[in-house]
N, C-alpha and C positions, 0 to 999 in steps of 0.2 A: 683690686676690684676690676680695674681696666684690663689688667692682664688676664683675669679669669674670663671676662666678657670676650676678649679677643680670642682666647682659646676655644670658647664655645662657638664663636662664629666660624673659626677655622674648622672645627669638628663638623659643623653643619654643612659647610661647603664640601668637605671630603665625603661625607655621607651622601650628600645630594648627588655628587658625581657617581658614586657607586650605585645608587638607586637608579639613576638615569641609564647607566650601562646595563644593569640587570633588567630594567623594564624594557629597554630597546631590544635586548636579546629575547626576552619573553614574548614581545610583540611579533618579532620575526618568526620565532618558533611557532607562535599561534597561527600566523599566516600560512606557514608551510603545512601545519597540521590540518587546517581547513582545506587547503588545496589538495593534500595527499589523500584525503578521504572525504568525499562529498556525497551525502546521501540525503534524500528527501524523506522526512518523517514528520507527520503531524505533531504539533506541540502536545496534544493531549496524550499521544502515545509515549512521547519521550518522558512526560511527567507522571505517567500512570503509576501510582504507588510510590512515587519518589518526590512529591511536591513538598514545598516547605523551604526554609532558609538554607543554611549551609549543609553540605554533605557531611555525614559522620566521618571523622578522620579514620576511624577503624574500617569503614566501608570502602575507603579509597586508598587503603594501604597497598603497597606494591605486593602483588601476588604472583606466584609461579604458574597459576592456572592459565590455560590458553583462553583467549577471548575470541569466540567465533560467532559470526552473524550467519545464521542458517536461513536460507530461503528455498522453498519448494513450490514447484508448479505442477499441477495434476490436471490431466484431461480425463474426465469421468463421464461415462454414459449411464443412463438409468431409464428403466421402463416405468418406474413409479416416481414421477417427478415430484409431486407434492409431498409424498411420504419421505422421500430421500432428503429433500430440502429441510424438512422438519427434523429428521435424524441428525443432519449436519449441525444445525443450530443448537440442538440439545447436547450433542457431543462436545461442541465448543464450550458450552457452559460447564459441563461436567469436568472438563479438563482444567477449568480455571482460566480459560482464554476469553477472547472477545472478538466481535466482528468489527474489522476496521472499515470495510466498505462492502456493498453488495449491489447487484443489479440483476433484474430479470427481463428477458426480451422474448419476442417471437410469439406472443399470444395472437392466434389467428382463428377466426370463427369457421374458416373453410377447411382447414387441415388440422388434424390431431397430431400429437406427438412431435411437435416442432418447436417446443420452448427451449430456452437456454438460460443459464444463470452464471454469474461470476461472483464468487465470495472470496474476499481477502480476509483471512483470519490470523490473529496473533495467538499462538499457542505456547504455553510455557515450554522452555527448551527440553526439560526432562519428560514431558508428556507428548512430544511431537510424534514419535513412532507409535505410541499407543493410540493416538488419535487417527493416524492414517491406516494402521493395520486393523482398526475396528470397523471399517466400512462393511456393511452387510453385503455378502456376495450375491444374494438373491435380488438385491435392489440396485446394484452398482457394478460397473465394469471399468477398471482403470486402464485406459487405452495407452497413455504414456505418462511418464513422470520425469521431472528434471529437478536436480538438487544442486545447490551451490553453497559453499561455505567460505566466508571471508574472514581471514585471521587479522584482527586489529589489536593483537596483544601489544605490539611495540607502540602503537599510537596511544593505547590506553595507559600503558606504564609511563610514557612520556608526559601525558597530560597530568597524571598523578604527581609526577616529579615536579612539573612546573607549578602545579597548584600548591604543593608543599613549600616550594621556594617563595612563591608570592605571599603565602601566609606568614612566613618568617620576615619578609620585608615589611609587611603590614605591622607586625609586632614591633619591629625596630623603629618604624616611623611613628607609631603611637607613643613609644617611650620617648622619642625625640620631641614629639609635640608637647609632652608634659614639661620638658626642659626649656622650650622656646620662650623668649622674653619679649622680643620686639614684634611689631605688627608684620614686618617684612618676613621674619623667620616663621611666624605662625602661618602666614599666607602661603609661603613656599612649601612648607611641610603639608599643609592641607591639600594643595594642588597635587603633590606627589602621592599622597595617601589616597586621594580620589581616583587617580589613575590606576594605582595598584588594586584598589577594591573593584574597579570596573573589570580589570583583567581576571581577578579571582572569580567574579560572577560569570564571566564568559567561559572559563575552564570548568566551573561547576556545572553549567548548562551542558557543555560538551560531554562531561562524564555522565550526567543523567541520561543523555541521549544514548551514549554507548551502553550503559547499563540496561536500558530498555531494549535495545536491539539485540543484546547478548542474552538477556533473560527470556525473551519471547521470539520464537521462530515465526517467520512470515510464510503462511501457507496459502497459495492462490489456487482455488478450485474453479475450473471451467467445466460446467456441467451441461450436458446435452441430453435432451429427451429423445429416445429412439424406440422403434418397434422391435428391432433386433440388434443384439450386441455385435460389435466387430470382433471377428475371430483373431486370436493372437498367434495361433499356430499356422505353419505353412501347410497348404493343401495341395493335393494332386491337381493336375490340369483338368481332369474330368470333373472333379469336385468344384473347381473354380468356375468352369463353364456352366455346370448345373446351378450353382449358387447365383451366378450372374444372370442366367435365364429366369430364375425364380424372382430375383430382385426386379428384373425388367417387367415381368408380369405384375408384380406388386405395384410398381410405379404406374403402369397402365391403369390398374384398378384405382389407384389414388387419383389419377388424372380425371377419369370419368366421374368418380365420386365427387371430386372438387367441382366439376362442371354442374353436376346435378344439384349439389348444395347451393352453388352460386345462383342457379336458375330459380330454385325454390325461394331463396332469401330475397331475390330481386323481382319477384312477381309484381309487387306494386309498381315498380318503375316500368316494367315491361307493359303493364296494362295502361299506365298513363301515357307512355310514348307510342306503344304499339298500336292501340286502337285508332288514334288520329292519323298515324302514318298509313295504316291499312285503308281507312276511309278515303284519304287523299289519293292513294294508288287506284282504288276502285273508281273514283270519279274521273281520274285521268284516262283510265281504260275505256270508260263509257263515252267520254268526249271524243276520244280517238276513234272509236268505232262509229260514232255518229258522223264524224268528218269523212270517214272512208265511204259511208253510205251516200252522203251528199255528192261526193266526187263521182261515184258510180252512177 
């Protein structure tokens, strides 16, 4: 009996040493993984459609598919601001995506066609091109576009491998826990098991984040309201001069229109301050004229 107990203690010590070595390697790999790929993603995006306990082992099996994070930035002009914004929101829903964030700026009562908006949309990877190419040409003009793809295949596969290894460690520790007999043995196995479970949860969260970033492209739309679209083709010198002169005339017209609108809108203030100031000036002129007459 003593010999059996002694063998069990020796087995526990050897297994504990192996677990410590594996956990320390996993922790260093996890640290390098976090530093090699750092990306800010709201938790609701990382967990969208992937919430719940553990990842399905089939879903995290090592795959030969490339894991790409696709981000696209578009500068878009529109003459029909409200209708185009409405179209974009409907198109996002039709593609099965969602709006991550949005902002509208530049509402001004003095000048028309000066609004702008920024919409950050998450679009399913296989629907991204359909979403972008579907913009109505009569309501929009894509001035510039920028696209980047980040390959995280190695990080993804490494995380899968580490997760599989940690799950095996957990199974071994759980089996060892069933065989532990003393309080010290039980406490030690529980401590190591808690550490392994914590690492498993960290890798599962990382893989959920990866899956979200890979499954949904991030499309950022910077939308400007304009009266005339920017031409994409090169023009002759005479055409550039003509267009520049026309734009200058348009700007002059906008300037005087702005002043006119400003004056009409601020009539109450002009009356409140203008009448007293005018009365004071008239009184000063009268007093000055009287003083001149007295001197003469």
